[in-house]
Structures are given as structure tokens and as C-alpha cells.
C-alpha positions in Angstrom: -41.2 -172.6 113.2 -42.2 -170.5 116.3 -42.5 -166.7 115.7 -40.1 -164.8 118.2 -41.6 -161.5 118.0 -43.7 -160.0 120.6 -46.1 -156.9 120.8 -44.5 -153.9 122.2 -40.9 -155.6 122.2 -38.0 -154.6 119.7 -36.8 -157.2 117.2 -34.0 -157.4 114.9 -33.6 -159.0 111.5 -32.1 -162.8 111.7 -28.2 -162.6 112.1 -28.2 -164.4 108.8 -28.6 -160.9 107.2 -25.1 -160.2 108.0 -24.1 -163.5 106.1 -26.4 -162.3 103.2 -24.4 -158.9 102.8 -21.2 -160.7 103.2 -22.0 -163.2 100.4 -23.1 -160.0 98.5 -19.9 -158.5 99.0 -17.7 -161.4 98.1 -19.9 -161.9 94.9 -19.2 -158.2 94.1 -15.2 -158.7 94.9 -15.2 -161.8 92.7 -17.4 -161.1 90.0 -17.2 -157.1 89.8 -13.6 -156.4 90.7 -11.5 -159.3 90.2 -12.7 -159.8 86.9 -11.0 -156.7 85.9 -8.3 -156.2 88.4 -6.3 -159.5 87.7 -5.2 -158.2 84.0 -4.6 -155.0 85.2 -2.4 -156.7 87.9 -0.5 -158.8 85.2 -0.4 -156.2 82.3 0.1 -152.8 84.1 2.9 -151.4 85.9 3.4 -152.1 89.4 2.6 -148.3 90.4 -0.8 -148.6 88.8 -1.7 -152.1 90.1 -0.6 -150.6 93.8 -2.5 -147.3 92.9 -5.6 -149.3 92.6 -5.2 -152.1 95.2 -4.7 -149.4 98.2 -8.1 -147.5 97.6 -9.7 -150.8 97.1 -8.5 -152.5 100.2 -9.6 -149.4 101.9 -13.2 -149.7 100.6 -13.2 -153.4 101.6 -12.2 -152.8 105.1 -14.5 -150.0 105.5 -17.6 -152.3 104.2 -16.4 -155.1 106.2 -16.5 -152.7 109.2 -19.8 -151.3 108.3 -22.0 -154.4 107.9 -22.4 -155.4 111.4 -22.5 -151.7 112.6 -25.5 -151.4 110.3 -27.0 -154.8 111.3 -26.9 -153.5 114.9 -28.7 -150.3 114.1 -31.7 -152.1 112.7 -34.8 -152.5 115.0 -38.5 -153.0 114.4 -41.3 -152.9 117.2 -45.0 -154.1 116.5 -47.5 -152.2 118.6 -51.1 -152.6 118.8 -51.6 -150.0 116.4 -48.4 -149.5 114.2 -45.1 -150.7 113.1 -42.0 -148.8 114.1 -38.5 -149.2 112.5 -35.3 -147.8 112.9 -32.1 -148.0 111.2 -29.0 -146.1 110.2 -25.1 -146.0 111.3 -24.6 -142.3 110.6 -27.8 -141.0 109.1 -30.5 -142.5 111.6 -33.9 -143.2 110.0 -37.1 -143.8 111.7 -40.7 -144.4 110.3 -44.1 -145.3 111.7 -46.7 -147.4 109.7 -50.3 -147.6 111.3 -51.9 -150.7 110.7 -55.1 -148.9 109.3 -53.0 -147.4 106.5 -51.4 -150.9 105.2 -52.9 -152.1 101.8 -50.3 -155.0 101.0 -47.7 -156.9 102.3 -45.1 -158.7 99.8 -42.6 -161.1 100.7 -39.3 -160.7 98.5 -36.6 -163.7 98.5 -33.9 -164.1 96.0 -32.0 -167.1 95.5 -29.4 -166.4 97.9 -31.5 -165.3 100.7 -33.5 -168.4 100.1 -30.5 -170.3 100.7 -30.1 -168.7 104.2 -33.9 -169.2 104.9 -34.6 -165.5 105.1 -36.8 -163.0 103.5 -37.8 -159.4 103.4 -41.4 -158.0 103.7 -42.5 -154.9 101.6 -45.1 -153.2 103.3 -47.2 -150.7 101.1 -49.7 -148.0 102.7 -52.7 -146.2 101.4 -51.8 -142.4 100.5 -48.3 -143.3 99.9 -47.1 -142.4 96.4 -44.1 -144.8 95.3 -43.9 -143.0 91.9 -43.2 -139.6 93.7 -40.4 -140.9 96.0 -38.9 -143.8 93.5 -39.4 -146.1 96.6 -41.4 -149.5 96.2 -42.6 -149.9 99.8 -43.1 -147.6 102.8 -41.4 -150.1 105.0 -39.0 -153.2 104.2 -38.5 -155.5 107.3 -35.2 -157.0 106.1 -33.8 -160.6 106.9 -36.6 -162.3 108.6 -36.5 -166.2 109.0 -40.2 -166.9 109.9 -41.5 -164.3 107.0 -44.9 -165.9 106.4 -45.7 -166.1 110.2 -44.6 -162.5 110.5 -46.8 -161.5 107.5 -49.8 -163.2 109.2 -49.2 -161.6 112.5 -49.3 -158.1 110.6 -52.2 -159.0 108.8 -54.5 -160.1 112.0 -53.6 -156.6 113.2 -54.9 -155.0 110.1 -57.8 -157.0 109.7 -60.8 -155.2 110.6 -59.0 -151.8 110.7 -60.2 -150.7 107.0 -57.5 -148.4 105.3 -58.1 -144.8 106.0 -58.3 -144.0 102.3 -61.0 -146.7 101.5 -62.9 -145.5 104.4 -62.7 -141.8 103.2 -63.4 -142.7 99.7 -66.6 -144.6 100.4 -67.9 -141.9 102.6 -67.4 -139.2 100.2 -69.2 -141.3 97.6 -72.0 -142.2 99.9 -72.4 -138.7 100.7 -72.3 -137.5 97.2 -75.1 -140.0 96.1 -77.3 -138.9 98.8 -77.0 -135.3 97.9 -77.6 -136.0 94.3 -80.7 -138.1 95.2 -82.1 -135.4 97.3 -81.6 -133.0 94.7 -83.5 -135.0 92.0 -86.2 -135.8 94.5 -86.6 -132.0 95.3 -86.6 -131.4 91.3 -89.3 -134.1 91.0 -91.5 -132.8 93.6 -91.3 -129.0 92.2 -92.4 -130.6 88.7 -95.0 -132.7 90.1 -96.7 -129.9 91.7 
């Protein structure tokens, strides 16, 4: 498959991401709601059934309205130096991930997304503490059809640009070793005189 992503241009997830969200909604409706609502409908008074039905339909209508709005809000941009992401219907979120901070790129694909031929890329970065925030990745690129090609494209940007944390760590260690060796040499010279 030909990768449709160009450097410096916005790109969106595959439209199949909306289908994936609608599938999740359908499964939640059938397995999570109808499994208990049908007995309520049969055995409870009509007032209780209607009292539950109306809020459920309002929530369902809201989610059906929200899925395409959320999809339209998602954009990603690969530049020469970083990945920029934006998403959010009411609460807008934006982030920038420099390539020189990327340490790992995982591909996540469940059985339903596999059926649709899409996957998500989870990108971890140096200096990012997943334990403190509860997040698993710095950025997730959702619903990509050519996910392996995109992963390889991002890795090409990362190649040759060592993560800042590693460079800093190695420079600090080398500097400490040099200082320690200089100190040992000075001590040896004093004791030999």
C-alpha cells in the first residue's frame, strides 16, 4: 500500500476509525445495556422501563452525534523535526513530540480494528513518566491503515537523532569518568614525588 502522508501536511485517521467506534457502541449497546434492559422491560412497571429508556436514548443520540465530530477534530502533522497532534470536540488538545525524544513506537491492533484493517501507533518519549500520569504513551496516532509504513517513516526521522536523554546521560558519565581519572592521576603524581 502507498503511504498517503506527506511531510508538513495535515493527515487524518482512516474513516474506518468512525466505523470502529460505531462497532464499539453497538457492542456496548447489545452486550452491556440490552442484556439487563430486556428483563427490566419485561418485568418492571412501564413507568420504570420508560424512565430508563428516555435517558438511554438521549445518551445514545449524543454518542452517535459525537463520534463524527470527534473524528473530524483529529489531525496529525509530521514535520522535519516533530509530530504535531490535535484533537478534541469541546476540550481541544494539542501536543508536539520532537523526533529526538522518541524512544519507542508500538503498534496496537485489536481483533475488531484488525477486521477493519487499521491500527494505532503508541509513541513513547525520553523524559516522559508514564507512571506519574497514568498514560501509556506520549502520543497515540489513531486509526491508521498503513500503520507499518507510518511507523517506518517516523523511525527514519528518528534515525541519526539520538534521544536527548541518552546524549545527556552519556556526556555526564564521560565527564565524570574524565574528572575521576584526572583526580587519580594527580593523586598518583603526588605520591610518586
